[in-house]
C-alpha positions as CSV (number, residue, x, y, z in Angstrom):
1,M,103.5,105.2,143.4
2,D,106.2,106.1,145.2
3,T,107.0,109.9,144.9
4,T,109.7,110.3,147.7
5,G,112.8,108.3,147.0
6,K,116.2,110.1,146.6
7,A,116.7,112.1,143.6
8,P,119.8,110.6,141.7
9,A,122.5,113.3,141.5
10,S,122.9,112.0,137.7
11,R,119.3,113.5,137.3
12,Y,120.5,116.9,138.6
13,Q,123.9,117.2,137.2
14,L,123.0,118.7,133.9
15,K,120.9,121.4,136.0
16,L,123.7,122.5,138.5
17,E,126.2,122.6,135.7
18,A,124.3,125.0,133.3
19,L,123.4,126.9,136.8
20,K,127.1,127.4,137.9
21,K,127.5,128.7,133.7
22,A,125.0,131.3,133.6
23,A,126.1,132.1,137.3
24,R,129.6,132.5,136.1
25,E,129.0,134.8,132.8
26,E,126.6,137.2,135.0
27,G,129.7,137.2,137.6
28,L,128.0,135.5,140.4
29,G,130.2,133.8,143.0
30,S,127.6,132.1,144.1
31,V,123.6,131.5,143.6
32,I,121.1,131.2,146.8
33,L,117.5,129.2,145.8
34,Y,115.2,129.7,148.0
35,S,111.9,128.4,148.9
36,S,108.5,129.1,151.4
37,G,107.3,125.6,151.2
38,Q,104.8,126.4,149.0
39,L,103.9,125.2,145.5
40,S,102.6,127.0,142.9
41,M,101.3,125.3,139.6
42,L,102.1,128.7,138.1
43,E,106.0,129.1,139.6
44,V,109.0,127.1,139.4
45,N,109.7,126.3,143.1
46,P,113.7,127.0,142.9
47,V,114.8,124.6,145.3
48,L,112.7,121.9,144.4
49,W,114.2,122.0,140.8
50,I,117.8,122.0,142.0
51,S,117.9,119.6,145.1
52,G,114.8,117.0,144.1
53,Y,114.0,118.2,147.8
54,L,109.9,118.7,148.0
55,P,110.2,122.5,150.6
56,M,107.8,122.4,153.4
57,G,108.1,124.6,156.6
58,A,108.7,128.8,156.5
59,H,112.2,128.8,155.0
60,S,114.6,126.6,152.6
61,L,117.6,127.6,150.8
62,A,120.0,126.0,148.4
63,L,123.8,127.2,147.9
64,V,125.7,126.8,145.1
65,T,129.2,127.7,143.7
66,E,131.6,126.9,141.2
67,N,134.0,125.2,143.8
68,R,132.2,123.1,145.9
69,D,129.1,120.7,146.3
70,P,125.7,122.3,147.1
71,A,124.3,122.5,150.5
72,L,120.6,122.7,151.4
73,F,119.4,124.6,154.6
74,L,115.9,124.0,156.6
75,S,114.3,125.8,158.8
76,L,112.8,123.1,159.9
77,P,115.2,120.2,161.8
78,W,112.4,117.4,162.2
79,D,112.9,117.5,158.5
80,V,116.4,117.3,157.5
81,G,115.9,113.4,157.8
82,R,112.9,113.5,154.9
83,A,115.3,115.9,152.8
84,K,118.5,114.0,153.1
85,R,115.7,110.6,151.8
86,Q,114.5,112.6,148.7
87,S,117.8,114.8,147.5
88,W,120.6,114.5,146.1
89,I,122.5,117.0,147.7
90,Q,124.7,115.2,151.0
91,D,125.0,118.9,153.0
92,V,121.4,119.1,154.8
93,Q,121.6,121.7,157.4
94,A,119.0,123.0,160.0
95,P,120.7,126.0,161.5
96,S,119.6,128.1,164.3
97,D,120.1,131.1,162.3
98,M,120.0,130.5,158.8
99,A,121.3,133.7,157.3
100,Q,124.5,133.6,159.4
101,A,125.3,129.9,158.3
102,S,124.4,131.0,154.9
103,H,127.4,133.5,155.3
104,A,129.6,131.2,156.7
105,W,129.0,128.5,154.5
106,L,129.9,131.3,151.4
107,A,132.8,132.2,153.6
108,S,134.4,128.7,153.9
109,A,133.8,128.3,150.2
110,G,135.8,131.4,149.2
111,V,133.0,133.6,147.0
112,A,131.7,135.2,150.3
113,D,133.5,138.5,148.9
114,K,131.5,138.0,145.5
115,P,128.2,139.0,144.4
116,A,125.7,136.6,145.1
117,G,122.7,136.2,143.3
118,L,118.7,135.2,144.9
119,I,116.4,133.1,142.8
120,G,112.9,133.0,144.4
121,G,113.7,135.9,146.3
122,D,110.1,137.4,146.1
123,F,108.7,135.0,148.1
124,M,111.3,135.5,150.7
125,P,110.3,137.6,154.0
126,A,111.8,140.9,154.0
127,T,113.0,139.9,157.6
128,L,115.1,137.2,156.4
129,Y,116.1,138.8,153.3
130,D,117.3,142.0,155.4
131,R,119.2,139.4,157.9
132,L,121.2,137.9,154.4
133,A,121.6,141.3,153.3
134,R,123.6,142.3,156.8
135,V,125.7,139.4,156.9
136,A,126.7,139.6,153.7
137,S,130.2,140.8,152.8
138,V,128.7,141.8,149.5
139,G,125.2,143.1,147.8
140,I,122.7,140.0,147.0
141,Q,120.8,140.8,143.5
142,K,118.0,139.2,142.0
143,A,118.5,136.5,139.7
144,D,115.6,134.8,138.8
145,G,116.7,135.4,135.3
146,L,118.8,133.0,135.6
147,L,116.4,130.0,136.1
148,S,114.0,131.8,133.8
149,A,116.5,131.0,130.9
150,L,117.0,127.4,131.9
151,D,115.3,124.3,130.0
152,K,113.1,123.0,132.7
153,F,111.6,120.3,131.0
154,P,110.9,116.6,132.5
155,D,113.1,114.0,132.5
156,P,111.7,110.1,132.3
157,E,111.4,110.2,135.9
158,D,109.2,113.5,135.9
159,R,107.0,112.3,133.3
160,E,106.3,109.5,135.1
161,R,104.7,111.9,138.0
162,L,103.1,114.1,135.5
163,R,101.1,110.6,133.7
164,E,100.3,109.7,137.8
165,A,99.1,113.5,138.4
166,G,97.1,113.0,135.4
167,R,95.3,110.0,136.9
168,L,94.3,111.6,139.5
169,A,92.4,114.5,138.0
170,D,91.0,112.0,135.7
171,L,89.5,110.9,139.1
172,G,88.9,114.2,141.0
173,F,86.2,115.1,137.9
174,Q,84.8,111.7,137.9
175,A,84.7,112.5,141.8
176,I,82.6,115.1,140.8
177,L,80.4,113.1,138.2
178,D,79.5,110.3,141.1
179,H,78.8,112.9,144.0
180,A,76.9,116.1,143.0
181,R,73.6,116.3,143.5
182,V,70.3,119.2,144.5
183,G,71.0,120.4,147.3
184,M,74.9,119.8,148.1
185,R,77.1,122.7,148.8
186,E,80.1,123.8,146.0
187,S,82.4,123.3,148.8
188,D,80.7,119.6,149.7
189,L,81.5,118.6,145.7
190,A,85.2,120.3,145.9
191,A,85.9,118.4,149.2
192,E,85.1,115.0,147.5
193,M,86.8,115.6,144.6
194,E,90.0,116.5,146.8
195,Y,89.3,113.5,149.2
196,A,89.2,111.2,145.9
197,M,92.6,112.5,144.7
198,R,94.5,113.4,147.9
199,S,94.0,109.5,149.4
200,R,95.1,108.7,146.5
201,G,98.5,110.1,146.7
202,A,97.9,113.8,145.4
203,E,100.4,116.5,147.4
204,D,98.3,119.6,146.5
205,N,95.8,120.8,144.4
206,F,94.9,124.1,143.0
207,G,90.8,123.6,142.5
208,M,87.6,125.7,141.9
209,V,84.5,124.0,141.3
210,S,81.5,126.6,141.0
211,A,78.2,125.8,139.9
212,S,75.7,128.5,138.4
213,D,72.6,128.4,135.6
214,H,74.8,131.5,134.5
215,N,78.6,130.9,135.8
216,H,80.3,134.5,134.9
217,G,83.8,132.7,135.7
218,V,84.7,129.8,137.7
219,H,86.3,130.6,141.3
220,P,86.9,129.1,144.6
221,P,83.6,127.0,145.9
222,Q,81.3,129.1,148.2
223,D,78.3,127.6,150.2
224,R,76.0,127.8,147.3
225,K,73.7,124.8,147.1
226,L,73.2,122.7,143.9
227,K,70.0,123.5,141.6
228,P,68.8,121.2,139.2
229,G,70.2,122.8,135.7
230,D,73.3,124.2,136.9
231,I,76.0,124.3,135.0
232,I,79.5,122.8,136.9
233,I,82.6,124.2,135.9
234,A,85.7,122.6,137.5
235,E,89.5,123.1,137.0
236,I,91.3,120.6,138.6
237,T,95.0,120.7,139.1
238,P,96.6,118.3,141.8
239,A,100.3,117.6,141.7
240,I,102.9,114.5,142.5
241,G,106.2,115.4,143.2
242,G,106.0,118.9,142.9
243,H,104.6,118.3,139.5
244,F,100.6,120.0,138.5
245,V,98.9,118.8,135.7
246,Q,95.4,120.5,135.2
247,L,92.2,119.0,133.5
248,C,89.0,121.9,132.7
249,R,85.8,120.3,132.4
250,T,81.8,121.3,132.3
251,A,78.9,119.2,133.3
252,T,75.1,120.3,133.8
253,L,73.2,119.0,136.9
254,G,70.5,116.7,134.9
255,P,69.8,116.8,130.9
256,A,72.1,119.5,129.1
257,S,69.8,122.1,127.2
258,T,69.8,121.7,123.4
259,L,71.7,125.9,124.3
260,V,74.0,124.7,126.4
261,K,74.7,121.8,123.9
262,E,74.9,124.1,120.6
263,K,77.5,126.1,122.8
264,F,79.9,123.7,124.3
265,K,80.1,122.3,121.0
266,V,81.9,125.4,119.7
267,L,84.2,124.7,123.2
268,E,85.3,121.4,121.2
269,E,86.0,122.8,118.2
270,S,88.2,125.5,119.3
271,F,89.8,122.9,121.0
272,A,90.6,120.5,118.2
273,R,91.5,123.7,116.0
274,S,94.3,124.7,118.7
275,L,95.2,120.7,119.6
276,A,96.6,120.8,115.8
277,V,98.9,123.4,116.3
278,T,100.4,122.2,119.4
279,K,103.2,120.4,118.0
280,P,106.8,121.4,117.4
281,G,107.8,124.3,115.2
282,H,104.6,126.2,115.9
283,R,104.6,129.4,117.9
284,A,102.2,129.9,121.3
285,G,100.3,132.2,119.8
286,E,99.4,130.6,117.2
287,I,97.1,127.9,119.7
288,A,95.7,131.3,120.8
289,I,94.9,132.7,117.2
290,A,93.3,128.7,116.4
291,M,90.7,129.5,119.1
292,N,90.0,132.5,118.7
293,E,89.0,132.2,115.4
294,V,86.3,129.8,116.1
295,F,84.7,131.6,118.4
296,G,85.0,135.0,116.2
297,K,83.3,133.2,113.4
298,A,81.1,131.6,115.8
299,G,80.1,135.7,116.8
300,Y,81.9,135.9,119.7
301,A,85.0,137.5,118.8
302,E,84.7,140.5,121.2
303,Y,84.9,137.5,124.1
304,C,87.7,136.7,123.6
305,R,89.2,139.8,124.8
306,P,89.7,141.0,128.9
307,P,87.1,141.6,130.8
308,Y,85.8,138.3,130.0
309,M,88.9,136.4,128.9
310,R,92.6,136.7,129.1
311,V,94.9,133.7,128.0
312,R,94.3,130.6,126.1
313,G,96.9,128.5,128.4
314,H,99.5,128.7,130.7
315,G,102.7,126.9,131.8
316,L,102.3,124.9,135.2
317,G,104.7,125.3,137.8
318,F,107.6,123.1,138.1
319,Q,107.7,122.0,134.6
320,T,106.8,125.6,133.2
321,M,107.6,126.1,129.6
322,P,110.0,129.5,128.9
323,F,106.7,131.5,127.9
324,E,104.2,131.6,130.5
325,E,100.2,132.5,129.1
326,I,99.0,131.4,125.9
327,V,98.4,134.5,123.9
328,E,98.2,136.0,120.2
329,E,101.1,138.1,120.9
330,N,103.6,135.1,121.8
331,Q,106.0,134.1,119.8
332,S,107.9,131.5,121.8
333,E,108.7,128.2,119.9
334,I,107.2,125.1,120.9
335,K,109.5,122.4,121.4
336,P,109.8,119.0,122.2
337,G,109.7,118.0,126.5
338,M,107.5,121.4,127.2
339,V,104.8,120.5,129.4
340,F,101.6,123.1,129.1
341,V,97.7,123.8,129.8
342,V,95.5,124.4,126.4
343,H,92.4,125.3,127.6
344,P,89.8,127.4,125.2
345,N,87.8,128.3,128.5
346,Q,85.1,131.3,127.2
347,Y,82.3,133.2,128.6
348,I,79.3,133.3,126.2
349,P,76.9,135.2,127.5
350,E,73.5,133.0,125.8
351,T,75.1,130.1,128.7
352,G,77.5,132.0,131.3
353,Y,81.3,130.6,131.4
354,L,82.1,127.4,130.4
355,M,85.8,125.0,130.9
356,L,87.0,122.3,128.4
357,G,91.2,122.6,128.6
358,D,94.0,119.5,129.2
359,T,97.6,119.1,130.1
360,V,99.4,118.5,126.9
361,Q,103.3,117.0,126.8
362,I,105.1,118.0,123.1
363,T,106.6,114.9,121.9
364,E,109.0,115.3,118.6
365,N,105.8,115.1,116.2
366,G,102.9,116.2,117.8
367,H,102.3,116.1,121.5
368,E,100.5,113.7,124.7
369,L,97.4,114.4,126.4
370,L,98.5,113.4,130.2
371,T,94.3,113.2,130.9
372,K,92.0,110.7,129.8
373,T,88.8,112.7,130.6
374,E,87.3,112.6,127.5
375,P,87.1,116.1,126.0
376,K,82.8,116.5,126.2
377,L,80.1,118.4,127.6
378,F,79.2,115.7,130.8
379,S,75.1,115.2,132.0
380,I,74.5,114.1,135.6
381,E,71.3,112.1,136.5
382,I,69.1,113.8,139.3
């Protein structure tokens, strides 16, 4: 699947006009969107969101004003060609002094004497921020709230990329099932998972794989060697076109014990109950309530709170929902088009931490799972 094709301007006009309207209402003359080139599964990448260009390198800026077509500034001159191929924005530059060039561009647009809103500034190095502030005729103010208030749901092309990311997540977990063996290091198993996805087009992956006879939580892979009876837990989150999809699963190295099977059934019930309310018109908190009720009836109510558990799902980077975390207190309405993770991952004192979760896309009447891996406990022959 080609994930580097040029983004058609029509896909982004609604975003652009909504951003301009929000800026006008805040009294801003311009909006500066910043990216450090890093993708996060929990944060919207502002430059990618507005331009269709997948940033890399130290810095990228998108400049938006009311009366001029946007501009895209990069810190890597050799990446200008790729940016022009990917983005609908015509004015793509790699200035030697990004702060000075930004001020000159805003001045030529006639807005250098008006407040500028900065989106993504929390990830901007202080040196660049100070340079921008010094050359600006007026102050730069934090404006991330503008983006947070706008719908960021996927369009049809985005949805195809999400489905591809889901397919890659399935391949990543299958690689764990295919390659896990006694004596293998966690880090080597994670490398097999990573290779399975990267070799088929994944741009990034937020992946954690850990194994123990009693996991206290999932963590980045270490050099610990796998042992018979280990419980392998995996959080797999590949990205395509800046879109992340997450899959959480559990497998035992060798036959699962009766106890582990019994406790995993609680996760399966919790997952099914939560998916029943994962649909339009319900509140995000209902998902967490449904999960916690199942664990509470099984005797684990105290383990549904910190320090054992924190959230029951979350948004996903570029397509994050307006509410970041699924917790009981969250009263945000679930709407068609939203994409987020539902995961009743749970620490159980008798067995340790177990994982089960999927990425869902909300439809008009319910939801669609973006991965195909069966939601069950897996066992790996040894």
